[in-house]
C-alpha positions in Angstrom: 15.2 7.5 -16.8 14.2 4.1 -15.4 11.2 3.3 -13.2 11.6 0.8 -10.4 9.0 -1.4 -8.9 9.5 -1.2 -5.0 6.9 -3.4 -3.8 7.2 -6.9 -2.1 7.2 -10.1 -3.9 4.3 -11.5 -1.6 0.8 -11.1 -2.7 -1.6 -9.5 -0.2 -5.3 -9.8 -0.7 -6.9 -6.1 -1.0 -9.0 -7.2 2.1 -6.1 -7.7 4.2 -4.7 -4.3 3.3 -8.3 -2.6 3.9 -8.1 -4.5 7.5 -4.9 -3.2 8.1 -5.7 0.4 7.3 -8.9 0.3 9.2 -7.1 -0.7 12.4 -4.3 2.1 11.8 -6.6 4.8 11.0 -9.3 3.6 13.6 -12.2 3.9 11.1 -14.5 1.2 9.6 -14.2 1.3 5.6 -17.2 1.5 3.3 -16.9 -1.6 1.3 -18.7 -2.7 -1.8 -17.7 -6.1 -2.6 -18.3 -7.0 -6.2 -17.8 -10.0 -8.0 -14.5 -10.6 -10.3 -15.0 -9.6 -13.8 -14.8 -12.5 -16.4 -12.1 -10.5 -18.6 -9.7 -7.6 -17.7 -8.7 -8.4 -14.1 -6.6 -10.7 -12.2 -7.0 -12.5 -8.6 -3.8 -11.5 -7.4 -0.6 -9.7 -8.1 2.8 -8.8 -6.8 5.8 -6.7 -7.5 8.5 -7.9 -9.8 11.6 -6.4 -7.9 14.1 -7.9 -10.4 15.3 -4.8 -11.8 15.5 -3.0 -8.7 17.3 -5.9 -7.1 19.8 -6.0 -9.8 20.4 -2.2 -10.4 20.1 -1.0 -6.5 20.5 -4.2 -4.4 16.9 -3.7 -3.3 15.5 -6.3 -1.0 12.1 -5.6 0.9 12.7 -5.8 4.5 9.7 -4.4 6.2 6.3 -6.0 6.0 3.2 -4.6 5.0 1.8 -3.5 8.3 5.0 -2.0 9.4 5.2 0.3 6.4 1.4 1.1 6.5 1.9 2.1 10.0 4.9 4.4 9.2 3.1 5.9 6.2 -0.2 6.6 7.9 2.1 8.3 10.8 3.8 10.4 8.3 0.4 11.3 6.4 -1.4 12.3 9.6 1.6 14.5 10.7 1.9 16.1 7.5 -1.6 16.9 6.7 -2.5 18.0 10.1 0.1 20.9 10.0 -1.5 24.2 9.3 0.5 24.7 6.3 -0.1 21.5 4.6 -3.7 20.9 5.4 -5.1 19.7 2.0 -7.4 17.0 3.4 -8.3 15.1 6.5 -10.0 11.8 7.6 
C-alpha cells in the first residue's frame, strides 16, 4: 500500500481557508486566535506531491476556492438527503 499527498504546493494561511468557507457556507466562523506556540508548530506548510507526480503524473489544476466550492456543494447535497442525514450546518 502507498499513501499519496494530493494537496497543492502553494501554502495558504488558515485565515484564508476559513474566509473562503465562511463565504461558501454563508456563516461567520467563531474564531479564537491564539499566539503561535514556541515549540511544536510551524507558521506554514504545504503538500509535497513529488511521489504523486512521479508515480501518478499528478499535477494540481484546481485552486483552493474552486475545490472547496465543489466539496461544499457535494457535502451539502449528500448530507441533506434523507438517508444520509448524519449532520447539518
